[in-house]
C-alpha positions in Angstrom: -70.1 -51.4 -4.3 -71.3 -50.6 -7.8 -69.1 -51.0 -10.7 -69.9 -47.7 -12.6 -72.2 -44.8 -11.9 -73.3 -42.4 -14.6 -73.7 -39.0 -13.1 -75.2 -35.8 -14.5 -75.0 -32.4 -12.9 -75.1 -28.8 -14.1 -72.3 -27.1 -15.9 -70.7 -23.6 -15.5 -69.7 -22.4 -12.1 -69.6 -25.2 -9.6 -70.3 -25.2 -5.8 -69.5 -27.2 -2.8 -72.9 -29.0 -2.7 -72.6 -30.8 -6.1 -68.9 -31.2 -5.7 -69.3 -33.1 -2.4 -72.3 -35.0 -3.8 -70.1 -36.2 -6.7 -67.4 -37.1 -4.2 -69.9 -39.1 -2.2 -71.1 -41.0 -5.3 -67.4 -41.9 -6.0 -67.4 -43.8 -2.7 -70.2 -46.0 -3.9 -68.6 -47.2 -7.2 -65.4 -48.4 -8.6 -65.7 -45.8 -11.4 -67.8 -42.7 -12.1 -68.8 -41.2 -15.4 -69.5 -37.6 -14.8 -71.2 -35.4 -17.4 -71.9 -31.7 -16.8 -74.5 -29.8 -18.9 -77.5 -27.5 -19.0 -81.3 -28.1 -18.6 -81.5 -29.1 -22.3 -78.9 -31.7 -21.9 -80.4 -33.6 -19.0 -80.5 -37.4 -19.9 -84.0 -38.7 -20.5 -83.1 -42.3 -20.6 -82.6 -44.5 -17.5 -79.3 -45.4 -15.9 -78.3 -41.9 -14.9 -78.3 -40.2 -11.5 -79.2 -36.6 -12.0 -78.6 -34.1 -9.1 -78.6 -30.3 -8.5 -80.4 -29.9 -11.8 -83.4 -31.3 -13.7 -86.1 -30.8 -11.1 -85.9 -34.4 -9.7 -85.7 -35.6 -6.2 -82.0 -34.6 -5.9 -82.5 -31.1 -7.1 -83.4 -28.3 -4.7 -83.9 -25.3 -7.1 -87.6 -25.4 -7.9 -90.2 -24.0 -5.5 -91.9 -27.4 -5.5 -88.7 -29.2 -4.5 -87.8 -26.7 -1.8 -91.2 -27.2 -0.2 -91.0 -31.0 -0.6 -87.5 -31.3 0.7 -88.1 -29.1 3.7 -85.2 -28.4 6.1 -82.6 -30.4 7.9 -84.2 -31.8 11.1 -84.1 -29.3 14.0 -82.9 -26.5 11.8 -84.1 -23.9 9.3 -81.4 -24.9 6.8 -82.9 -26.0 3.5 -81.5 -29.1 1.8 -79.0 -28.7 -1.1 -77.6 -31.5 -3.3 -75.1 -32.7 -0.8 -77.7 -33.2 1.9 -80.2 -34.8 -0.5 -77.6 -37.3 -1.8 -76.5 -38.2 1.8 -80.1 -38.6 2.9 -80.9 -41.0 0.1 -77.7 -43.0 -0.3 -75.9 -42.9 3.1 -76.5 -46.6 3.8 -75.0 -47.6 0.5 -72.0 -45.2 1.1 -71.3 -46.6 4.5 -71.7 -50.2 3.3 -69.1 -49.5 0.6 -66.8 -48.2 3.4 -67.3 -51.3 5.6 -68.8 -49.2 8.3 -70.4 -51.4 11.0 -74.2 -51.2 10.5 -74.7 -50.5 14.2 -73.0 -47.1 13.6 -75.1 -46.1 10.6 -77.5 -43.8 12.4 -74.8 -42.1 14.4 -72.5 -41.5 11.4 -75.5 -40.1 9.5 -76.2 -37.5 12.1 -72.6 -36.6 12.9 -71.6 -36.1 9.2 -74.7 -34.0 8.7 -74.0 -31.7 11.7 -70.3 -31.5 11.2 -70.0 -31.0 7.4 -73.2 -31.1 5.4 -75.3 -28.4 7.2 -72.7 -25.7 6.6 -72.4 -26.6 2.9 -76.1 -26.8 2.3 -76.7 -23.5 4.2 -74.1 -21.7 2.1 -75.4 -23.1 -1.2 -79.0 -21.9 -0.3 -77.7 -18.5 0.7 -78.9 -19.2 4.3 -77.0 -17.6 7.1 -77.8 -19.5 10.4 -76.4 -16.6 12.5 -78.6 -14.0 10.7 -81.6 -16.4 11.1 -81.0 -16.7 14.8 -80.6 -13.0 15.2 -84.1 -12.5 13.7 -85.5 -14.1 16.9 -83.7 -11.5 19.1 -85.7 -8.2 18.7 -83.7 -6.3 21.4 -80.4 -6.4 19.3 -79.9 -3.3 17.2 -79.3 -3.4 13.5 -75.7 -2.3 13.9 -75.1 -5.1 16.5 -76.6 -7.6 14.1 -74.3 -6.5 11.3 -71.3 -6.8 13.6 -72.3 -10.3 14.8 -73.0 -11.5 11.2 -69.6 -10.0 10.0 -67.8 -11.7 12.9 -69.5 -15.1 12.2 -68.2 -14.9 8.6 -64.5 -14.3 9.4 -63.6 -18.0 9.3 -62.7 -19.6 6.0 -65.4 -22.1 5.0 -65.0 -25.4 3.0 -67.6 -23.9 0.6 -65.3 -21.0 -0.2 -62.3 -23.4 -0.5 -64.3 -25.4 -3.2 -65.4 -22.2 -4.9 -61.8 -21.3 -5.3 -61.3 -24.3 -7.5 -63.3 -22.6 -10.2 -61.0 -21.2 -13.0 -60.4 -17.4 -12.6 -62.1 -15.2 -15.2 -58.8 -14.6 -17.1 -57.8 -18.3 -17.1 -57.9 -20.8 -19.9 -58.3 -23.7 -17.5 -61.0 -26.2 -18.5 -64.0 -26.1 -16.2 -64.6 -29.9 -16.2 -61.0 -30.6 -15.2 -61.2 -28.0 -12.4 -64.5 -29.6 -11.3 -62.9 -33.0 -11.1 -59.9 -31.6 -9.2 -62.4 -30.2 -6.7 -64.2 -33.5 -6.4 -60.8 -35.3 -5.7 -60.1 -32.8 -2.9 -63.6 -33.1 -1.5 -63.4 -36.9 -1.6 -60.3 -36.7 0.8 -62.2 -34.4 3.1 -65.2 -36.7 3.1 -63.2 -39.9 3.7 -61.3 -38.3 6.5 -64.4 -36.9 8.2 -66.2 -40.3 8.0 -63.1 -42.2 9.1 -62.8 -39.8 12.1 -66.4 -40.3 13.1 -66.2 -44.1 12.8 -62.9 -44.0 14.8 -64.5 -42.1 17.6 -67.4 -44.6 17.8 -64.8 -47.4 17.9 -63.1 -45.7 20.8 -66.3 -45.5 22.8 -66.2 -49.1 24.2 -62.5 -48.7 25.2 -63.2 -45.4 26.9 -66.1 -46.8 28.8 -63.9 -49.6 30.0 -61.3 -47.0 31.2 -64.0 -45.1 33.0 -65.1 -48.3 34.8 -61.4 -48.9 35.9 -60.9 -45.3 37.0 -60.2 -44.5 40.7 -59.1 -41.6 42.9 -60.3 -39.0 40.3 -57.9 -40.5 37.7 -58.6 -42.3 34.4 -55.6 -44.1 32.9 -55.5 -45.1 29.2 -52.8 -47.5 27.9 -53.3 -46.0 24.5 -54.8 -42.6 23.5 -58.3 -42.6 22.2 -60.9 -39.7 21.9 -62.4 -39.6 25.4 -63.9 -36.2 26.0 -67.3 -36.8 24.4 -67.7 -40.1 26.2 -66.8 -38.8 29.6 -69.1 -35.7 29.3 -72.0 -37.7 28.0 -71.6 -40.4 30.7 -71.3 -37.8 33.4 -75.0 -37.1 33.2 -75.8 -40.5 34.8 -72.5 -42.3 35.7 -70.9 -41.3 39.1 -67.6 -42.9 37.9 -67.5 -40.5 34.9 -68.5 -37.5 37.1 -65.7 -38.3 39.5 -62.8 -38.1 37.0 -60.6 -35.0 37.2 -57.6 -36.1 35.2 -57.0 -38.4 32.1 -53.6 -39.9 31.8 -52.5 -41.3 28.4 -49.4 -41.8 26.2 -48.5 -38.6 24.3 -48.4 -38.7 20.5 -45.0 -37.0 20.7 -43.6 -39.4 23.2 -43.9 -39.6 27.0 -47.2 -39.3 28.9 -49.8 -36.5 29.3 -52.2 -35.5 32.0 -55.2 -33.6 30.8 -57.8 -31.9 32.9 -61.5 -32.9 32.5 -63.9 -30.0 32.1 -67.0 -29.4 34.2 -68.6 -27.7 31.2 -67.5 -29.0 27.8 -68.4 -25.6 26.3 -66.1 -23.7 28.6 -62.5 -24.7 27.9 -61.3 -23.4 31.3 -63.9 -25.0 33.6 -61.5 -27.6 35.0 -63.0 -30.0 37.5 -59.7 -29.7 39.3 -57.1 -27.5 37.7 -53.3 -28.1 37.7 -51.3 -25.6 39.8 -51.3 -22.2 38.2 -47.6 -21.9 39.0 -46.9 -24.6 36.4 -48.7 -22.8 33.5 -46.5 -22.2 30.5 -43.4 -23.7 32.0 -41.1 -26.2 30.3 -38.3 -28.7 31.2 -35.9 -27.6 34.0 -38.1 -24.6 35.0 -41.1 -26.8 35.4 -39.1 -29.5 37.1 -37.9 -27.0 39.7 -41.3 -25.5 40.4 -43.2 -28.8 40.4 -40.6 -31.0 42.0 -41.1 -33.7 39.3 -37.8 -34.7 37.8 -39.0 -35.7 34.3 -41.6 -33.0 33.7 -41.6 -31.8 30.1 -44.2 -29.0 29.8 -47.4 -27.5 31.0 -49.6 -25.7 28.5 -50.0 -22.0 29.0 -53.7 -22.4 29.7 -53.0 -25.4 32.1 -55.4 -27.9 30.4 -52.6 -30.4 29.7 -49.1 -31.2 31.0 -46.6 -33.9 30.2 -43.7 -36.0 31.6 -41.4 -38.5 30.2 -43.0 -41.3 32.3 -46.4 -42.4 33.4 -45.1 -42.3 37.0 -44.3 -38.6 36.4 -47.8 -37.6 35.4 -49.2 -39.6 38.2 -47.0 -37.5 40.5 -48.4 -34.4 38.8 -51.9 -35.6 39.6 -51.0 -36.2 43.2 -49.5 -32.7 43.5 -52.5 -31.1 41.8 -54.9 -32.8 44.2 -53.1 -31.2 47.2 
């Protein structure tokens, strides 16, 4: 990890791409010295990292840079400052976070697809939904408007960062607001990377549980993210394809039984559903219907149910298999 980084980016209204880029730099150094300014203020001496301004390799505003940077692999989304900084410095960031080197390429891709693409798209004014609709000539203009409007109903992290900018009638200092946004973005970034690394750590454990599974049931002694592993392994591992239910300790206490999906994109395509008569029931009502004395609940959609004991959810599996 570096001791200090001198960082220069543009002043005025700030956006998610340079805010997250700054947050990423803060993971690489014990301290960061951030200066915001205009084109005339760009440092000419060495020792500075200049991004989102200045026309250098970490800027994306000039026509020459847009052409040189291209788009994120497999997409039409142009790079913005966040993606450019991640592309250049990801190894240094992950080394500073003690990420195992064997994970580097996977963490790179997962952070890009789960966080960076949306931020870079928004900063470049690129709407992926609108871009995709341009390839569908049979959809009417009104239908396109409706789809694009619907796609924008969710609150985005880019909008959340934008709201850190001082309102027009506020006396708040822009630099302090910018650094508040950077602190917020740093937490998001750390949580996202930690979550990705954690899921990769879980893979070996889940593979072991798959190997030990039998009679359509996989039992986990402690919960770990398992869905992605089972679905990816199902393409070639008969043991993974054979699992209907996953049993694990519940975070709220007791034990859960969760249905495995046939199609991970369809949240109701259970390989073997729980009895529909259980759906939405709790406690005594579920106990009476199921005949399982320590049953606690069954989700209204039936994808998960719980009991106080492991033996209870094993009973649930046995009943469901009938």
